[in-house]
KOLPA-285428 format. One line per 10 residues: number of its first residue (from 1); their letters; for each residue x, y, z of C-alpha. Coordinates in Angstrom, 3 decimals, padded with zeros to 6 digits. Layout:
% KOLPA-285428
NUM = A = X,Y,Z ~ ...
% end
This chain:
% KOLPA-285428
1 = MNIKNPLNYT = 000.000,000.000,000.000 ~ 001.281,003.471,-000.841 ~ 000.881,005.302,002.458 ~ 001.467,008.616,000.716 ~ -001.785,008.197,-001.189 ~ -004.512,009.687,001.022 ~ -007.256,008.208,-001.139 ~ -006.459,004.687,000.114 ~ -006.846,005.770,003.719 ~ -010.010,007.679,002.993
11 = ALKRGVLLSF = -011.640,004.694,001.317 ~ -010.542,002.426,004.137 ~ -011.959,004.729,006.782 ~ -015.263,005.053,004.969 ~ -015.571,001.264,004.698 ~ -014.956,000.737,008.380 ~ -017.326,003.504,009.381 ~ -019.987,002.040,007.110 ~ -019.635,-001.341,008.836 ~ -019.876,000.371,012.198
21 = ILVANMNVVF = -023.015,002.229,011.197 ~ -024.694,-000.943,009.934 ~ -023.977,-002.937,013.099 ~ -023.776,-000.439,015.904 ~ -026.711,001.667,014.764 ~ -029.148,-001.082,013.790 ~ -031.836,000.763,015.727 ~ -032.216,002.955,012.640 ~ -033.064,-000.131,010.578 ~ -035.217,-001.979,013.121
31 = GQEPLSLSDA = -036.919,000.978,014.764 ~ -036.349,002.171,018.325 ~ -038.748,002.939,021.141 ~ -038.197,003.757,024.824 ~ -038.354,000.815,027.217 ~ -038.010,000.971,030.992 ~ -037.320,-002.017,033.214 ~ -040.793,-001.853,034.730 ~ -042.329,-001.814,031.241 ~ -040.271,-004.849,030.226
41 = IAISLDENYG = -041.429,-006.725,033.333 ~ -045.070,-005.766,032.767 ~ -044.964,-006.903,029.139 ~ -043.347,-010.203,030.099 ~ -045.916,-010.899,032.818 ~ -048.690,-010.346,030.269 ~ -047.167,-012.255,027.356 ~ -044.755,-014.852,028.786 ~ -045.689,-018.377,027.672 ~ -044.801,-019.992,030.998
51 = IQIQEKQNII = -047.067,-017.592,032.891 ~ -049.923,-018.081,030.439 ~ -049.650,-021.865,030.784 ~ -049.659,-021.618,034.576 ~ -052.716,-019.359,034.468 ~ -054.539,-022.108,032.575 ~ -053.420,-024.597,035.220 ~ -054.852,-022.273,037.880 ~ -058.203,-022.264,036.087 ~ -058.254,-026.074,036.098
61 = AKNNNAWGET = -057.401,-026.193,039.811 ~ -060.117,-023.627,040.568 ~ -062.699,-025.562,038.571 ~ -061.827,-028.767,040.425 ~ -062.236,-027.078,043.820 ~ -065.965,-027.823,044.088 ~ -068.154,-029.877,046.422 ~ -069.283,-031.898,043.436 ~ -065.777,-033.388,043.232 ~ -065.810,-034.620,046.840
71 = GLLPTITLQL = -068.599,-037.209,046.700 ~ -070.630,-035.352,049.325 ~ -073.486,-034.325,047.053 ~ -076.083,-036.829,045.824 ~ -076.271,-038.026,042.254 ~ -079.634,-037.939,040.459 ~ -080.199,-040.118,037.440 ~ -083.085,-039.928,035.010 ~ -083.568,-042.920,032.772 ~ -085.983,-043.982,030.054
81 = QSQNSRRNQS = -086.044,-047.556,028.799 ~ -087.973,-048.912,025.874 ~ -088.130,-052.716,025.750 ~ -089.843,-054.313,022.762 ~ -090.031,-058.017,021.974 ~ -091.612,-060.451,019.578 ~ -091.859,-064.058,020.805 ~ -092.686,-067.427,019.285 ~ -093.624,-070.098,021.849 ~ -094.021,-073.860,021.372
91 = SDNLFFGGQL = -094.247,-076.976,023.566 ~ -093.561,-080.646,022.904 ~ -096.087,-083.431,023.448 ~ -096.788,-083.988,027.110 ~ -097.332,-087.342,028.806 ~ -099.375,-086.764,031.933 ~ -101.552,-089.157,034.027 ~ -100.965,-092.013,031.652 ~ -102.204,-089.956,028.741 ~ -100.384,-088.290,025.892
101 = FPGFELNDQR = -101.333,-084.665,025.234 ~ -100.332,-082.987,022.028 ~ -098.136,-079.830,022.157 ~ -099.036,-076.364,020.903 ~ -097.523,-073.313,019.231 ~ -098.305,-069.676,019.888 ~ -096.373,-067.443,017.507 ~ -096.122,-063.684,016.960 ~ -096.599,-062.610,020.570 ~ -095.710,-058.924,020.793
111 = TYNLVPSAQV = -094.768,-056.948,023.894 ~ -094.051,-053.215,024.207 ~ -092.586,-051.934,027.461 ~ -091.820,-048.268,028.404 ~ -090.036,-047.666,031.746 ~ -089.153,-044.070,032.808 ~ -087.410,-043.830,036.184 ~ -085.643,-041.412,038.538 ~ -083.039,-042.519,041.037 ~ -081.096,-040.770,043.803
121 = NWTIFQGGKA = -077.819,-042.102,045.239 ~ -076.276,-040.373,048.206 ~ -073.392,-041.306,050.429 ~ -074.570,-039.817,053.706 ~ -071.506,-040.676,055.757 ~ -068.034,-041.885,054.794 ~ -065.891,-040.984,057.763 ~ -065.659,-037.288,056.880 ~ -063.773,-038.099,053.675 ~ -065.788,-035.652,051.594
131 = ILTKRRLEQM = -064.888,-032.691,053.819 ~ -061.237,-033.744,053.827 ~ -061.339,-034.050,050.046 ~ -062.709,-030.507,049.789 ~ -059.852,-029.224,051.929 ~ -057.420,-031.126,049.717 ~ -058.896,-029.502,046.607 ~ -058.547,-026.086,048.263 ~ -054.898,-026.816,049.007 ~ -054.330,-028.020,045.453
141 = EAESMQNAEV = -055.726,-024.727,044.181 ~ -053.424,-022.890,046.595 ~ -050.518,-025.020,045.376 ~ -051.310,-024.045,041.802 ~ -051.313,-020.381,042.820 ~ -047.926,-020.873,044.480 ~ -046.628,-022.481,041.308 ~ -047.743,-019.348,039.499 ~ -045.862,-017.198,042.002 ~ -042.707,-019.261,041.400
151 = VVSNTIQSVI = -043.070,-018.846,037.635 ~ -043.668,-015.102,038.031 ~ -040.637,-014.754,040.306 ~ -038.385,-016.626,037.879 ~ -039.716,-014.599,034.952 ~ -039.115,-011.265,036.682 ~ -035.585,-012.318,037.615 ~ -034.848,-013.379,034.024 ~ -036.232,-010.128,032.602 ~ -034.263,-007.951,035.035
161 = LAYYIAVLEK = -031.005,-009.716,034.207 ~ -031.706,-009.729,030.459 ~ -032.563,-006.017,030.553 ~ -029.379,-005.095,032.404 ~ -027.264,-007.336,030.175 ~ -028.584,-005.341,027.232 ~ -027.764,-002.122,029.088 ~ -024.291,-003.477,029.864 ~ -023.563,-004.377,026.254 ~ -024.899,-001.021,025.050
171 = QRLKVYEKQM = -022.572,000.838,027.427 ~ -019.686,-001.376,026.352 ~ -020.519,-000.434,022.787 ~ -020.091,003.230,023.716 ~ -016.688,002.464,025.290 ~ -015.578,000.690,022.126 ~ -016.867,003.614,020.086 ~ -014.794,006.010,022.162 ~ -011.781,003.731,021.685 ~ -012.257,003.667,017.923
181 = NLSADRFEYL = -012.708,007.427,017.713 ~ -009.445,007.926,019.566 ~ -007.702,005.518,017.198 ~ -009.249,007.242,014.181 ~ -008.107,010.696,015.366 ~ -004.620,009.449,016.102 ~ -004.459,007.654,012.754 ~ -005.444,010.834,010.857 ~ -003.069,012.898,012.963 ~ -000.057,010.683,012.176
191 = RTKFEIGGAA = -001.012,010.326,008.513 ~ -001.109,014.087,008.179 ~ 002.261,014.399,009.915 ~ 003.697,011.703,007.646 ~ 002.592,013.588,004.547 ~ 004.538,016.644,005.706 ~ 007.509,014.524,006.797 ~ 006.911,014.738,010.543 ~ 006.177,011.062,011.267 ~ 007.629,007.692,010.369
201 = STDVMLEEGN = 005.767,005.266,008.143 ~ 005.998,002.575,010.858 ~ 004.051,004.806,013.239 ~ 001.360,005.361,010.622 ~ 001.030,001.630,009.912 ~ 000.896,000.891,013.642 ~ -001.977,003.302,014.123 ~ -003.657,001.867,011.067 ~ -003.531,-001.588,012.688 ~ -004.876,-000.181,015.957
211 = YLTDSVNIIN = -007.692,001.530,014.126 ~ -008.646,-001.644,012.263 ~ -008.514,-003.684,015.464 ~ -010.814,-001.226,017.219 ~ -013.142,-001.267,014.225 ~ -013.455,-005.065,014.398 ~ -014.039,-004.884,018.147 ~ -016.900,-002.443,017.820 ~ -018.536,-004.503,015.071 ~ -018.352,-007.638,017.247
221 = QGLIYHNAIR = -019.684,-005.714,020.226 ~ -022.602,-004.488,018.137 ~ -023.472,-008.115,017.402 ~ -023.257,-009.016,021.099 ~ -025.551,-006.130,021.980 ~ -028.198,-007.074,019.451 ~ -028.125,-010.690,020.617 ~ -028.837,-009.389,024.117 ~ -031.761,-007.368,022.742 ~ -033.095,-010.454,020.979
231 = NLNVLMVNDN = -032.941,-012.417,024.225 ~ -034.927,-009.661,025.930 ~ -037.490,-009.747,023.117 ~ -037.868,-013.506,023.565 ~ -038.718,-013.030,027.242 ~ -041.242,-010.350,026.302 ~ -042.666,-012.629,023.565 ~ -042.090,-009.973,020.914 ~ -042.648,-011.361,017.427 ~ -040.085,-008.900,016.086
241 = LNQDYELTDS = -036.943,-010.243,017.751 ~ -034.874,-007.493,016.115 ~ -036.883,-004.717,017.775 ~ -034.399,-002.338,019.346 ~ -035.139,-000.061,022.282 ~ -033.997,003.057,023.991 ~ -033.267,001.485,027.374 ~ -034.266,004.204,029.815 ~ -032.952,002.461,032.971 ~ -029.183,002.428,033.256
251 = LVFEDQNYNY = -026.696,000.487,035.333 ~ -026.008,002.691,038.342 ~ -024.302,001.890,041.601 ~ -026.614,001.607,044.622 ~ -024.773,001.385,047.914 ~ -027.263,-000.941,049.596 ~ -026.277,-002.495,052.919 ~ -027.904,-005.744,054.024 ~ -028.118,-007.488,057.373 ~ -027.782,-011.251,056.998
261 = DQLEGRMLSE = -030.044,-012.152,059.919 ~ -032.822,-009.991,058.500 ~ -032.346,-011.539,055.070 ~ -032.533,-015.039,056.524 ~ -035.715,-014.198,058.420 ~ -037.361,-012.873,055.267 ~ -036.209,-015.898,053.318 ~ -037.781,-018.345,055.780 ~ -041.088,-016.473,055.677 ~ -041.311,-015.117,052.124
271 = NVDLKKIYVS = -039.312,-017.391,049.811 ~ -041.675,-018.574,047.060 ~ -040.175,-022.063,046.861 ~ -040.672,-022.558,050.605 ~ -044.240,-021.292,050.403 ~ -044.954,-023.778,047.640 ~ -043.500,-026.748,049.497 ~ -045.454,-025.821,052.644 ~ -048.683,-026.030,050.680 ~ -047.598,-029.348,049.161
281 = QSILELEVKR = -046.885,-030.651,052.655 ~ -050.371,-029.692,053.853 ~ -051.768,-031.813,050.999 ~ -049.751,-034.798,052.233 ~ -051.073,-034.276,055.757 ~ -054.660,-034.267,054.486 ~ -053.984,-037.437,052.504 ~ -053.225,-039.279,055.758 ~ -056.605,-038.266,057.188 ~ -058.397,-039.148,053.959
291 = NQADLYPKLN = -056.981,-042.673,054.048 ~ -057.880,-042.998,057.733 ~ -061.509,-042.172,056.832 ~ -061.733,-045.558,055.076 ~ -061.607,-047.211,058.521 ~ -065.102,-045.901,059.320 ~ -068.384,-047.428,058.116 ~ -070.244,-045.936,055.153 ~ -073.921,-045.100,055.018 ~ -075.504,-044.900,051.568
301 = FNGGYEWNRN = -079.009,-043.951,050.532 ~ -080.671,-045.079,047.347 ~ -084.166,-043.975,046.409 ~ -086.294,-043.321,043.398 ~ -089.426,-043.913,041.420 ~ -090.069,-046.194,038.470 ~ -093.128,-046.194,036.231 ~ -093.802,-049.115,033.909 ~ -096.202,-049.284,031.005 ~ -096.490,-052.760,029.496
311 = KSDLTSAEYS = -098.429,-053.567,026.351 ~ -098.979,-057.238,025.372 ~ -100.415,-057.647,021.894 ~ -101.796,-061.096,020.965 ~ -104.238,-059.855,018.354 ~ -102.051,-061.129,015.510 ~ -100.775,-064.228,017.307 ~ -101.053,-067.583,015.539 ~ -102.093,-070.611,017.599 ~ -101.953,-074.288,016.715
321 = GPNTSYQNPP = -102.672,-077.010,019.223 ~ -105.286,-079.207,020.874 ~ -107.360,-076.297,022.207 ~ -109.445,-075.606,019.155 ~ -111.564,-073.066,021.015 ~ -108.648,-070.620,021.382 ~ -109.381,-067.143,020.167 ~ -107.057,-064.169,019.987 ~ -108.005,-061.342,022.368 ~ -109.668,-058.491,020.445
331 = DPLISKTGTY = -107.436,-055.752,021.949 ~ -103.903,-055.550,023.348 ~ -103.533,-055.949,027.093 ~ -102.104,-052.788,028.714 ~ -100.834,-052.663,032.310 ~ -099.321,-049.738,034.247 ~ -097.348,-049.926,037.490 ~ -095.603,-047.338,039.639 ~ -092.883,-048.241,042.133 ~ -091.382,-046.092,044.867
341 = FANFTLSFNL = -088.322,-047.202,046.763 ~ -086.002,-045.861,049.474 ~ -083.150,-047.992,050.769 ~ -080.312,-047.450,053.205 ~ -077.096,-049.425,053.139 ~ -074.629,-049.498,056.002 ~ -071.337,-051.091,055.037 ~ -068.162,-051.678,056.972 ~ -064.969,-053.000,055.469 ~ -063.789,-055.783,057.778
351 = YNGGRVNRAI = -060.947,-057.004,055.606 ~ -059.653,-056.221,052.124 ~ -056.166,-057.623,052.240 ~ -054.832,-054.785,054.400 ~ -055.132,-052.195,051.623 ~ -056.523,-049.468,053.886 ~ -053.800,-049.887,056.500 ~ -051.099,-049.969,053.826 ~ -052.474,-046.797,052.280 ~ -052.416,-045.117,055.696
361 = RNSVVSEDIG = -048.857,-046.214,056.397 ~ -047.692,-045.126,052.947 ~ -049.303,-041.700,053.316 ~ -047.618,-041.269,056.712 ~ -044.270,-042.125,055.107 ~ -045.001,-039.633,052.301 ~ -045.698,-036.992,054.943 ~ -042.355,-037.776,056.602 ~ -040.632,-037.499,053.223 ~ -042.274,-034.110,052.741
371 = NLQIDQLKQS = -040.954,-032.896,056.107 ~ -037.466,-034.060,055.150 ~ -037.752,-032.230,051.827 ~ -038.715,-029.050,053.677 ~ -035.644,-029.343,055.902 ~ -033.506,-030.096,052.871 ~ -034.843,-027.072,050.997 ~ -034.285,-024.817,054.023 ~ -030.687,-025.958,054.260 ~ -030.149,-025.511,050.533
381 = LTQDLMEAFE = -031.703,-022.033,050.561 ~ -029.650,-021.060,053.602 ~ -026.504,-022.083,051.765 ~ -027.617,-020.164,048.672 ~ -028.369,-017.097,050.786 ~ -024.980,-017.214,052.524 ~ -023.177,-017.497,049.202 ~ -025.315,-014.784,047.586 ~ -024.804,-012.453,050.550 ~ -021.049,-013.002,050.491
391 = RYEIRKKIYM = -020.936,-012.537,046.717 ~ -022.822,-009.274,047.038 ~ -020.403,-007.926,049.645 ~ -017.344,-009.039,047.667 ~ -018.697,-007.728,044.383 ~ -019.458,-004.376,045.961 ~ -015.813,-004.085,047.021 ~ -014.642,-005.209,043.586 ~ -016.856,-002.593,041.951 ~ -015.444,000.171,044.128
401 = INARKEKVAE = -011.921,-000.887,043.151 ~ -012.791,-001.053,039.449 ~ -014.557,002.310,039.583 ~ -011.440,003.885,041.049 ~ -009.314,002.012,038.531 ~ -011.361,003.421,035.642 ~ -010.974,006.986,036.919 ~ -007.221,006.559,037.160 ~ -007.094,004.999,033.669 ~ -009.222,007.804,032.220
411 = TNLNVSNEKF = -007.019,010.471,033.754 ~ -003.936,008.683,032.467 ~ -005.523,008.445,029.014 ~ -006.230,012.183,028.859 ~ -002.704,013.052,030.022 ~ -001.124,010.536,027.633 ~ -003.146,011.902,024.738 ~ -001.606,015.331,025.280 ~ 001.833,013.773,025.660 ~ 001.361,011.874,022.431
421 = KNGSINSFDF = 000.481,015.072,020.576 ~ 003.509,016.766,022.110 ~ 005.715,013.851,021.115 ~ 006.569,012.919,024.715 ~ 005.425,009.296,024.257 ~ 005.295,007.104,021.194 ~ 002.418,005.159,019.666 ~ 003.305,001.922,021.457 ~ 003.126,003.528,024.896 ~ -000.079,005.387,024.118
431 = RVVQNNYLAA = -001.714,002.187,022.839 ~ -000.916,000.489,026.140 ~ -002.562,003.363,028.016 ~ -005.542,003.244,025.673 ~ -005.990,-000.510,026.138 ~ -005.691,-000.110,029.893 ~ -008.539,002.383,029.847 ~ -010.650,000.087,027.656 ~ -010.032,-002.843,030.006 ~ -010.749,-000.719,033.095
441 = SSQKLEALYL = -014.021,000.603,031.673 ~ -015.141,-002.863,030.633 ~ -014.208,-004.326,034.034 ~ -016.122,-001.584,035.815 ~ -019.251,-002.255,033.750 ~ -018.902,-005.992,034.302 ~ -018.455,-005.495,038.047 ~ -021.516,-003.230,038.168 ~ -023.643,-005.805,036.361 ~ -022.440,-008.628,038.632
451 = LKESRVELMR = -023.276,-006.471,041.641 ~ -026.770,-005.923,040.234 ~ -027.063,-009.666,039.588 ~ -026.172,-010.448,043.206 ~ -028.749,-007.990,044.490 ~ -031.442,-009.520,042.281 ~ -030.454,-012.955,043.572 ~ -030.869,-011.772,047.171 ~ -034.271,-010.355,046.301 ~ -035.266,-013.641,044.665
461 = LTGGIVSSHD = -034.212,-015.716,047.675 ~ -036.032,-013.480,050.136 ~ -039.227,-013.132,048.090 ~ -038.539,-009.486,047.373 ~ -038.846,-009.706,043.585 ~ -042.561,-010.490,043.551 ~ -043.443,-008.233,046.487 ~ -041.577,-005.262,045.032 ~ -043.307,-005.780,041.686 ~ -046.748,-006.046,043.372
471 = Q = -046.152,-002.786,045.145
% end
C-alpha cells in the first residue's frame, strides 16, 4: 500500500465507518422505542408463555375445587327404557296321568314396554372423607397459585437480568466507540504528519492496525448487543426479535447495605419455593386423614321412582294345538305400574387384604418425606443465601476498586493523549494506556452488572422480587 496516497486511507476509513453504522446503529433499521425495566417486566408478565400456561393450570385447579368433586353431594339419574319383543312359543307333546297330550304353538306374541325412572344415590356418611377431600382440593388450588408465584418470580428475575445485560452491552458499545474514535483521530493525525515529513511510516502503519482492530471490536460488540436485545425480546414474547429499544434504565451503583439475619428471616417467611413446598406438605397431611376415613363405616341412601307401562299384543298371534276353542283377544292388554323405593345401606370394610392400612402407612411415610424435603430445601436455601450475601459484599468491594481504577485509567488516558500530541510518548506507549482504559471501563461495567445480579439474587431468595413488583 502506498501510504502517501490519502485516497487509500479515505476509502478504508469510509468502509470501516460504514460497517460500524450498519452494526452499531441497527436501531435505525429496526426501529427504536423507549423501554423501561418496569415496562419490560409488565410486558413479560402479560405475554410470557410460561405464565400463560400456569394461568390455565390455575383455572383447572379452581374448577376442580368444588363440592361436586368430593362425593358429598347426591347423584340424580333420570332414565328412560324402551323394551320391545316379539316371541314365538311352542311346547312338545306332554305325557301326563298315563295320557299323551299334544303340544301347541303360539307365535307372533308382541310386547311393548316403556319404563321411565328417577333414582337418587347419596353417600350420607363416609368418615368425613368428603370434607377432607374438599380441603385437599382447596390446598391443590393454593398449590397451583404458588406455582404461578414461582413462575412469576423466575420470569421477573430473568427479565431484570436480560434487561441489564442489554444495558451493559450497550454501554460497552459506547466504550468501544470512544476507543475507535481515539484511534481514528490518532491515525489521521499521524497520517497528516507523515505527509509533511513529521512522522515515520511505521508509526502510521501501527496506528492503522490499531484503528482496524478497534473497528473489528466495535462490530463484534454491536453483534453481542443485538443478541442481548433479541434475548430480551424472547422473554417479552415480541414477534419482532430485532426490535431495538432506547433502554431508559441504566446500570447505576446503589450502595445498599444488608443485614444477613434480617435476610434469613425474610427468606424463611417469604421465599416462594418454601411457600410452595409448605402447601404441598399440607396436601400430604390431608392425605393421611383421607386414608384414615376408610376405617369408618359408610352409610348410603338409594331412592327413586319407576313407572312401567307394558303392552302385550296377541291380536295377531297364531295358535296351533289341541285347544281348538282358542281365540285371539280383540285388543292388546295394557298394564301400568308405579314403584317407589327408598333404601339405606350401612357397610363396613372388615378385611380387604390390608389395603386401607397400607395406604395409611404409605401416606404417613409420604408426609415424613415431605418434612425431610422441607428441611432439605431450608438448608439448601440457607446455603444459597450465605453465598449470595457473600458474593454481594465481595462484588461491591470489587466494583469500588474497578470504579477507582477506571478513573485513574481515564485520567492517564487524557494526560497521555496530550503527551502523544507533544511527542513525549510514542504510539506503542499510548496504545498500552488506551488498552488499559478500555479494560478498566469494561471491568467496571462488568463489576456493576455482577453487583446488580447479586442484588437480584438476594431479592429472589427473600421473596422481594414479587413483592416489590406487586407494590
